C-alpha positions as CSV (number, residue, x, y, z in Angstrom):
1,M,-19.5,-25.7,-27.1
2,M,-19.5,-23.6,-23.9
3,L,-22.3,-24.0,-21.4
4,E,-22.9,-20.7,-19.3
5,G,-24.7,-20.5,-16.1
6,D,-27.3,-17.6,-15.6
7,V,-28.4,-17.4,-12.0
8,D,-30.7,-14.5,-11.1
9,A,-31.9,-13.3,-7.9
10,L,-34.9,-15.7,-8.0
11,G,-32.6,-18.5,-8.8
12,L,-30.1,-17.7,-5.9
13,A,-33.0,-17.6,-3.6
14,A,-34.4,-21.0,-4.7
15,S,-30.7,-22.4,-3.9
16,L,-31.3,-21.6,-0.1
17,I,-34.3,-24.0,0.2
18,L,-32.4,-26.6,1.7
19,V,-30.5,-24.2,4.0
20,G,-33.9,-22.9,5.3
21,L,-34.9,-26.7,5.8
22,A,-31.7,-27.1,7.9
23,I,-32.3,-24.0,10.0
24,A,-35.7,-25.4,10.6
25,V,-34.5,-28.9,11.7
26,S,-32.1,-26.8,13.9
27,L,-34.9,-25.0,15.6
28,S,-37.3,-28.0,16.0
29,Q,-34.6,-30.2,17.3
30,Q,-32.9,-27.4,19.6
31,L,-29.5,-28.1,17.9
32,R,-28.7,-24.3,18.4
33,I,-26.7,-24.3,15.2
34,E,-29.1,-21.8,13.3
35,R,-27.0,-18.9,13.8
36,Q,-24.0,-20.6,12.5
37,L,-25.9,-21.8,9.3
38,V,-27.0,-18.1,8.7
39,W,-23.5,-16.8,9.2
40,A,-22.0,-19.3,7.2
41,T,-24.2,-18.5,4.4
42,L,-24.0,-15.0,4.5
43,R,-20.2,-15.0,5.0
44,A,-19.9,-17.6,1.8
45,F,-21.8,-15.3,-0.4
46,L,-19.9,-12.1,0.6
47,Q,-16.4,-13.9,0.3
48,L,-17.4,-15.2,-3.1
49,I,-18.4,-11.7,-4.2
50,V,-15.1,-10.4,-3.2
51,M,-13.3,-13.4,-4.7
52,G,-15.1,-12.8,-8.2
53,S,-14.3,-9.1,-8.0
54,V,-10.6,-10.0,-7.4
55,L,-10.5,-12.5,-10.2
56,A,-12.2,-10.0,-12.6
57,W,-9.2,-7.5,-11.7
58,L,-6.5,-10.2,-11.8
59,L,-7.7,-11.4,-15.2
60,E,-7.8,-7.8,-16.9
61,P,-5.6,-7.9,-20.1
62,G,-2.1,-6.9,-19.3
63,R,-2.3,-7.5,-15.6
64,S,1.0,-8.9,-14.2
65,I,0.8,-12.6,-13.1
66,W,2.7,-11.7,-10.0
67,Y,-0.5,-10.3,-8.6
68,S,-2.0,-13.8,-8.8
69,W,1.0,-15.2,-7.0
70,A,0.8,-12.5,-4.3
71,W,-3.0,-13.4,-3.8
72,V,-2.0,-17.0,-3.3
73,A,0.7,-16.0,-0.9
74,G,-2.0,-14.0,1.1
75,M,-4.3,-17.0,1.0
76,V,-1.6,-19.1,2.7
77,V,-0.9,-16.4,5.5
78,F,-4.8,-16.0,6.0
79,A,-5.1,-19.9,6.2
80,A,-2.3,-20.1,8.9
81,W,-3.9,-17.3,10.8
82,T,-7.5,-19.2,10.6
83,V,-5.7,-22.4,12.0
84,R,-4.3,-20.5,14.8
85,A,-7.7,-19.0,15.4
86,R,-9.6,-22.1,15.3
87,A,-7.3,-24.1,17.4
88,P,-6.4,-21.6,20.2
89,E,-5.8,-24.5,22.5
90,V,-2.5,-25.0,20.9
91,P,0.0,-22.0,21.6
92,D,2.1,-20.4,19.0
93,L,0.5,-22.5,16.2
94,F,0.7,-19.8,13.6
95,P,4.4,-20.4,12.4
96,I,3.9,-24.3,12.4
97,A,0.6,-24.0,10.3
98,L,2.4,-21.3,8.1
99,A,5.2,-23.5,7.2
100,A,3.1,-26.5,6.8
101,I,0.7,-24.7,4.5
102,A,3.2,-22.9,2.4
103,T,5.4,-26.0,2.0
104,A,2.3,-28.0,0.6
105,T,1.1,-25.0,-1.5
106,V,4.7,-24.5,-3.1
107,T,5.1,-28.3,-3.8
108,T,1.4,-28.8,-5.2
109,M,1.6,-25.6,-7.4
110,G,5.1,-26.5,-8.5
111,V,3.8,-29.8,-9.9
112,L,0.6,-28.4,-11.5
113,F,2.6,-25.8,-13.3
114,G,5.9,-26.7,-13.4
115,L,4.9,-30.1,-15.4
116,G,2.4,-28.2,-17.4
117,V,-0.5,-29.7,-16.1
118,F,-2.1,-26.2,-16.4
119,P,-0.6,-22.9,-17.8
120,A,0.7,-20.5,-15.5
121,E,-2.1,-17.9,-15.9
122,A,-4.1,-16.0,-13.5
123,R,-7.3,-18.1,-14.3
124,A,-5.5,-21.1,-13.0
125,I,-3.2,-19.9,-10.3
126,V,-5.9,-18.5,-8.0
127,P,-8.4,-21.2,-8.1
128,L,-6.1,-24.2,-8.0
129,G,-4.0,-22.3,-5.2
130,G,-7.3,-21.9,-3.4
131,M,-8.2,-25.6,-3.9
132,M,-4.8,-26.8,-2.2
133,I,-4.9,-24.3,0.5
134,G,-8.6,-24.8,1.2
135,N,-8.4,-28.5,1.6
136,S,-5.3,-28.3,3.6
137,L,-7.0,-25.9,6.0
138,G,-9.6,-28.2,6.9
139,G,-7.3,-31.2,7.7
140,T,-4.8,-28.7,9.4
141,V,-7.4,-27.5,12.1
142,L,-8.8,-30.8,12.6
143,A,-5.2,-32.1,13.5
144,A,-4.4,-29.5,15.8
145,R,-7.5,-29.6,17.7
146,R,-7.8,-33.4,17.9
147,V,-4.2,-33.5,19.3
148,A,-5.4,-30.9,22.1
149,D,-8.4,-33.0,22.9
150,E,-6.6,-36.3,23.0
151,L,-4.1,-35.0,25.4
152,A,-6.7,-33.3,27.4
153,D,-8.9,-36.5,27.5
154,K,-5.9,-38.8,28.4
155,R,-3.9,-36.6,30.5
156,P,-3.5,-39.3,33.3
157,E,-2.2,-41.6,30.8
158,V,0.1,-39.1,29.2
159,E,1.5,-38.1,32.7
160,A,2.1,-41.7,33.7
161,R,4.1,-42.1,30.5
162,L,6.2,-39.0,31.5
163,A,6.6,-40.4,35.0
164,L,8.1,-43.7,33.6
165,G,10.8,-41.7,31.7
166,D,9.1,-41.0,28.2
167,S,10.1,-37.7,26.5
168,A,7.4,-35.4,25.6
169,H,7.6,-36.3,22.0
170,R,7.4,-40.1,22.6
171,A,4.4,-39.6,25.3
172,G,2.6,-37.7,22.7
173,R,3.1,-39.7,19.7
174,P,0.3,-42.2,19.9
175,Y,-2.1,-39.2,20.2
176,A,-0.5,-37.5,17.3
177,R,-1.0,-40.5,15.3
178,S,-4.8,-40.8,16.2
179,A,-5.1,-36.8,15.3
180,I,-3.4,-37.5,11.9
181,R,-5.8,-40.4,11.1
182,T,-8.8,-38.4,12.0
183,A,-7.6,-35.3,10.0
184,M,-6.9,-37.3,6.8
185,T,-10.1,-39.5,6.8
186,P,-12.4,-37.1,5.3
187,Q,-10.0,-36.5,2.4
188,I,-9.1,-40.2,1.9
189,E,-12.8,-41.1,1.8
190,A,-13.6,-38.2,-0.6
191,T,-10.7,-39.4,-3.0
192,K,-12.0,-43.1,-2.7
193,A,-15.5,-41.9,-3.8
194,V,-14.5,-39.6,-6.5
195,G,-16.1,-40.5,-9.8
196,L,-18.6,-42.9,-8.0
197,V,-20.4,-40.8,-5.6
198,F,-19.5,-37.4,-6.8
199,L,-18.0,-35.7,-9.7
200,P,-15.5,-33.1,-8.6
201,G,-15.6,-29.4,-9.9
202,A,-12.5,-29.4,-11.8
203,M,-13.3,-32.3,-13.9
204,T,-17.0,-31.2,-14.5
205,G,-15.9,-27.6,-15.3
206,L,-13.4,-29.1,-17.9
207,I,-15.9,-31.2,-19.5
208,L,-18.5,-28.3,-19.6
209,A,-15.7,-26.1,-21.4
210,G,-15.5,-29.0,-24.1
211,V,-12.3,-30.9,-23.0
212,K,-12.5,-34.6,-23.7
213,P,-13.6,-36.6,-20.7
214,V,-10.7,-38.8,-20.6
215,D,-8.4,-35.6,-20.5
216,A,-10.5,-34.1,-18.0
217,V,-10.3,-37.3,-15.6
218,L,-6.6,-37.3,-16.0
219,V,-6.3,-33.6,-14.9
220,Q,-8.9,-34.3,-11.9
221,A,-6.8,-37.3,-11.0
222,A,-3.6,-35.2,-10.7
223,I,-5.4,-32.6,-8.7
224,M,-6.9,-35.2,-6.4
225,Y,-3.7,-36.8,-5.5
226,L,-2.0,-33.4,-5.0
227,I,-4.7,-32.4,-2.6
228,L,-4.5,-35.8,-0.8
229,G,-0.8,-35.3,-0.4
230,A,-1.3,-31.6,0.7
231,V,-3.7,-32.6,3.4
232,A,-1.4,-35.6,4.6
233,T,1.8,-33.2,4.6
234,T,0.0,-30.4,6.6
235,S,-1.7,-32.8,9.1
236,V,1.5,-34.5,9.9
237,V,3.5,-31.4,10.2
238,V,0.8,-29.7,12.4
239,A,0.1,-32.6,14.7
240,L,3.7,-33.1,15.4
241,G,4.2,-29.5,15.8
242,S,1.3,-29.2,18.2
243,I,2.8,-31.8,20.4
244,T,6.0,-29.5,20.8
245,R,3.7,-26.7,21.9
246,L,1.5,-28.5,24.4
247,F,4.6,-29.8,26.5
248,T,6.9,-27.4,28.4
249,P,10.6,-27.6,27.6
250,D,11.1,-29.8,30.7
251,H,8.6,-32.3,29.3
252,R,5.6,-31.5,31.3
253,L,2.1,-31.4,29.7
254,R,0.6,-28.0,29.8
255,P,-2.9,-27.2,31.3
256,L,-5.5,-28.1,28.7
257,V,-9.3,-27.8,28.5
258,R,-11.2,-29.9,26.1
259,R,-13.5,-28.1,23.8
260,D,-16.9,-29.7,23.5
261,N,-17.7,-28.0,20.0
262,A,-14.4,-29.5,18.6
């Protein structure tokens, strides 16, 4: 039995109650994040409308599957560009982020579709690609910014290491490790809590679509493991790559300014 959701304008407005409460708290406590909350809400709505329109076009009968793969490739490029924009402290970060996210996406999608976990159809390619890329994006941004912040905060310590003869890679390694742990922690905690604290969307959707719960659990487990691996891979690559960008070729730490809102 298929369950269908039907959200009208009133229902959508009602779903914004907690957002309004968050804005009220921001105003009363002078958190100064109300603009970000409003912008995030509007942007999410617009992006979902666009995504829904694209999916409707991609799912039209007779539409070539290559359009779906092209859309995923575009998401990879956009994600890498977003990493560069959100971590401007790290120069020339775009190619590193692009390589990391592309590698993780190709690997995870290869497993999902190559092993037949999901059929290679537009209705699966785009949403699953978005899940892998979206989760990797968060960890990647966090890793890059954390590396820059750590090096900025510990500059005297880093320069002491360099003065004692450490290479840039060796001097920056402890801070890269710290950044990787920070970037991976949210996904690790989410993976540990899955099924107990929250039910992931993929599993819930499959169950609502009539798939046996055990089968839905196995599919969700595969997705969660791949997401965890993708976040780990992109975080490591970007953190280590950021080290190479934050030191000069002659092993000197570049000027850095820590961002308070990082």
